[in-house]
N, C-alpha and C positions, 0 to 999 in steps of 0.2 A: 459490471466491471469484466463478463465474461466474453474471449474473442466472436467477433459475430461470424466468425469462419465455422466456429462449433457451432452453433445455433444455424446455420441453411444449412451444414452440413446432412445430409439426408439419412446417413447412417447414425448420426447423435439424435435423440429426442431431449430434450432442455425442457426445465420445469425449475418454478422460481417458489420458493416457499415461504410466507410472508404470514405475521398476525393477522385476525380475520379483518382488521378495520384499515390493513393498508391495501390503495390500489395501489398496480401494477403501471410501473410507467415505462414507455417503449421510443425507442428513440423512432423518428417516422419512416424509416426506410424497414424495417422490423416487422414484417406480417405477426399481427395478431395470433395466427396459427401456429407460428413456429415455436410458440414457448405454451408450456402448460403452467397455469397459475393456480398452487395448490393454496392453501392454508392449516395455519396450525396452532393453537395456544402454547406449542412449545414445552407442552409437557411429558415427558418419558415413551408415555403409550401414544398420545400426538405424533410423536416425530418419530418411533420406531413403524407406524401404521404408514406416515406419508412419503419413507425412507423405501418402504418394502418395494422393490422390483428397480432398485437406482442402482448403478455402477457404480457411478461417481459421485462424492456430496463436496461441493467447496463452500465450508464457510466465510460468511462477511458480516456476519455481528462480528460487534467487536470485540478483539481477543481478551482486554481485559479483565473479562467475567471468567471466572476458573470455573467456576461451579458449571454455570453454561454451556458452556466448549465439551466439558466434560460428559453432561448430561446428550450433547450433540454426540459425541464420541459414541456413548455406550450405546443409545438407539440406534446408529445407525450400523454399529456390530451385530446388533440384536437384529436388525433388520437384514445381516447379509449385506451390506454393502461390504465391497471390496476395497476401491479405495477413497480417500481422503485428503482433504486441503484445509487445513485451517487456518483461521483468518492471522495473514501476516500483514505481507504484500507492503511492507515498510524499512524502518531500520531492521539490524543485526540484532535480535533479542537473544542471542547466546551471547553477545559483549554482556561482560559483567559490570562495563561501568554503563553503560546503556539501561540497563537492567535496575541500576544502584540510582539512578536517575528519573526512567520513567516507570511508573506502578506498573503500566498497562503491560509493558514489554517483561515486567519479571516474572508475569502472569502467564504471558507466553508461553515464555521457557519453562515453566512449570508444565505446561501443554503440549510443550514438544518430550520433555521425560515422559508426559504419559502416554501417549502416541507411541515412542519406543517401549514402551512395555506392553503397551495393548499387542502391537505387531511380532511380539515374541509369543506373547501365548495366545495367539490366534493367526498361525504362519500365512491364513490367506487374505488377511486384511495387509492394506499399505497404504502410505502417508508419503504427501511428498509439501514440505512448509517454502517459501518463496521470500528471502526480501529483497524488494527493488528499489531502495533508498526513497526519499521523499518526492513525491509525485511533482514536480516540480513548476508545470505549467499551472498546476494548481495553486499553489504554493503562492506563486507569482499573482497572480488573478487577486485573488483575498490579500496578498500582502502580508502573509504569514512569516516571509521570510526576511520582511525588514524591508522590501524593494515596493517604493509606492508610484504605481505606475501614473496616477492620475496628477502627483506634483511632481516625479522626475526627479525622486528623491533616493536616498538609501540610508540606514543606520543599518550597520554591521558590525556584532560581537567579530573581535576578532582582529587578524592583520588584512582580510580578502584573499590569501592565499592559499588557505586550507582547502585542502581537496575534500567533498563529498560524493555519496552516489544521489544519483539523483535517476529519474524516470518521466516519460510522459504517461499519461492517464492510459493514451491510446494502447501505448506498447505494455503497460502494466497487463493490459486483458491479451493483447498479444500474448504475456510469457505464460499467462494460463491454460491459452490453445495449445503454445510450443510442448506445456510441460504434460497436455494430455495426448498429445500425437509422440511425445519421446519419454512415456512413462515408466518405461525398463529400463532406462538408461540415468533418472534419478531416484527411481523409488526407494522412501524409509531412507530419506536423506533432506539438510534444509541448505538450501541451495542459495546463490547470490548471481544477480543474473539484472544489476541496473543496466538502464540506458546507455551511462556516461560516467565518469567522473567528473567534478567542475569544483571550481573555487568561486567564491561572489565575486571576486574583479573579473573574470572571465565571463559571468552574468550580466556585471553592469556593462561590459564593453558592447556588449549583444543586446541588450536594452538601450543603450544609445545608440546603436544599428538600425533598429529597428522603430525607436520612436525618433528619428531624427535629430536627439535634441543633446545637448551636454547635461546630465546628472550629477547632482550635489549629494554627497556623500561623506558618512562621518561613519569613524571607527569605535568601540569602545571594548571595553575589559568583559571575557565571555565571565568572567567570575561574578561584576556586576549582574549581571546576566543572568545565573544562577542566584545571587541573592535575592533580586529583585522577586525572581518567581517563587523562590523559598519563603520570600516576605509577602506575596500576595495567597498563598495557598495558608500561612497562617492565621492571614488575617481574613480568612473564607471565601476567597476569589480564586477556585482552584479552576476553573476551566482556564482560566487568564495566565494563573502562575504556572499549568502545566504545558499552556503555549509555549514562556518562557524556556521553559526546561527543554522542550523539546528541539524548540531553536538554537541553545547550547551544546544538544548534542552535533547538532553537523559543524558549528564553527569551532568547537573545543581541539584544539589538534592534541591536546598530552591524553585525552580521550582517545582519538583514533578509532572513531566510530568505522573507519573506511577500510580500516585494514583487510577485513576478511573479504571485502568485494574487491578488492587490488588482489589478493593472496590466491582465491580459489571461486573465480569467477565461472559459473556454469552457463554464459551465453554458447560455447563452442559446442557443448553436448545438446544444447538445446537447439539447436542450428537457428539462433538470433544475431543480428545483425545490430552493431550498436548506433546508437541514434548522436547527434548533433545538437549542443546547446544551442545553435543558432535556431534549427529549424522547432526546437521548443518552445524558445523566445520568441520565435514570429507568430507563433499559434496563440501562446499566451496576450500576447500583444492585441491580437485579432480580437480573441474571446472578450476580453478586456473593453476594447472599443465597440463591439458590436453585438455584446450579450445583451438579449432580450430583444432585440431589432429582430423581424421578420426575412427570413432568408436567411439567420444568419450562420445556421450549420456548427453552432459554438457546444453544441448540447452532444 
């Protein structure tokens, strides 16, 4: 997800660290010699060795594993890494309501506290965490927001007018690149950099425009979405249950997970332009219709 401007910048040398069993996938337009592929068993000693000589570590391993994140942070500090970005790139982990509903965000909140303490005891170590909202194009293609592009129908918790923070996958990478370039403006902060604040009804209007079809839509109670999510988790289906809990966060007006994105937007400090819902939806519809076809360019 890293901004390709970092990859192609001759002043940056990008390494990607994976388990030995994992293969490295690069888009066709990224030359293989632009990336140094390293492997690790992710033990403390292996991580410290891999991080030696690196200036910045960006974590894309799921932020829900607190112990793993702490091990990565400690190894980075021991290796002399000066800048660190934890796995965030989603909703507001500082929002108490989000923490209570989504265990992963509760763990990520603890990681932010850990990073704050580490930066106090190690003044040369700095961090930035960024929330960008939901990855709108990806969630539209997968149907995770409740919109079905195949059948042009939608089921949305709430009234459809609640605002939520969203970003395209491409812009999420651009945000990372902008943080690197403007590090001193945002260091040791949790920043908010959504591409757009949008409602389900606005997404629907855009989907109708780019599919050239009238969609059918149904609205349900957010509390029903939460109850069904909790029920699935209790019945032993944690993945599908958490999926509904995460969806409920976007549409829950009382939770108001969008508030910090509205009040503390860092797009100006990061010199980022806003996105439009039309641009994100158009890309999602194109990806859905052409994914897997030769020359799609959807990846």
